[in-house]
C-alpha positions in Angstrom: 4.9 12.7 -6.8 4.0 11.7 -10.3 0.5 10.8 -9.1 0.0 14.3 -7.8 1.4 15.9 -10.9 -0.9 13.8 -13.1 -3.9 14.7 -10.9 -3.0 18.4 -11.2 -2.7 18.0 -15.0 -6.1 16.3 -15.3 -7.8 18.9 -13.1 -6.4 21.7 -15.2 -6.9 20.2 -18.7 -10.1 18.2 -18.6 -13.3 20.3 -18.4 -15.2 19.9 -15.2 -18.3 18.5 -16.9 -16.1 15.7 -18.4 -14.4 14.5 -15.2 -15.3 13.2 -11.7 -13.2 13.8 -8.7 -14.3 10.9 -6.4 -13.6 10.3 -2.7 -14.4 6.8 -1.4 -16.1 8.3 1.6 -18.8 9.6 -0.8 -19.9 6.1 -1.7 -21.7 5.0 -4.9 -23.9 8.1 -5.4 -21.5 10.5 -7.2 -20.2 7.7 -9.4 -23.6 6.5 -10.4 -24.9 10.0 -10.9 -22.0 10.8 -13.2 -22.3 7.6 -15.2 -26.1 7.8 -15.3 -26.6 4.4 -13.5 -28.7 3.4 -10.6 -27.1 3.1 -7.2 -26.4 -0.6 -6.4 -27.9 -2.1 -3.3 -24.7 -3.6 -2.1 -22.6 -1.3 0.1 -19.7 0.6 -1.3 -16.5 -1.4 -0.8 -14.2 0.0 1.9 -11.1 -2.3 1.9 -9.1 -0.1 4.1 -12.0 1.3 6.2 -10.3 0.4 9.5 -6.8 1.2 8.2 -6.0 -2.5 8.1 -4.7 -2.7 4.6 -1.2 -3.5 5.7 -2.5 -6.3 7.9 -4.4 -7.7 4.9 -1.4 -7.5 2.7 0.7 -9.2 5.4 -1.6 -12.2 5.5 -2.7 -12.6 1.9 -0.2 -11.2 -0.5 2.4 -13.8 -1.7 4.8 -11.1 -2.7 4.6 -9.4 0.7 5.1 -12.7 2.4 8.2 -13.4 0.2 9.6 -10.0 1.0 9.1 -10.5 4.7 10.8 -14.0 4.5 13.8 -12.5 2.7 14.0 -9.7 5.3 14.0 -12.2 8.1 16.7 -14.3 6.4 18.9 -11.1 5.9 18.3 -10.0 9.4 19.4 -13.4 10.7 22.5 -13.3 8.6 23.3 -9.8 9.8 22.9 -10.9 13.5 25.1 -13.9 12.9 27.8 -11.8 11.3 27.7 -9.2 14.1 27.8 -12.0 16.7 30.9 -13.5 15.0 32.6 -10.2 14.8 32.0 -9.5 18.5 33.2 -13.0 19.4 36.3 -12.5 17.2 37.0 -9.0 18.8 36.6 -10.1 22.4 38.3 -13.5 22.1 41.1 -13.2 19.6 42.9 -16.4 18.6 46.3 -15.1 19.3 
């Protein structure tokens, strides 16, 4: 929500000739025109072009891998506790 409030603030306070609203689908042209530079020959980077950013994060981000490992450990502990409770409930010792 803060991101949208900040964008709204910028759009209403910065004069239109001093700001650039850029959408990645527009590529290099608007940025280069705004900055007064030539358009590079290399293609505009589209890291999430095929909506695979989550897959990239899953395989390459050490933080994401650590979070997933901890989630698996916690899920395993939860399953073990639930199994123990079910066993205790159905097979009481007394």
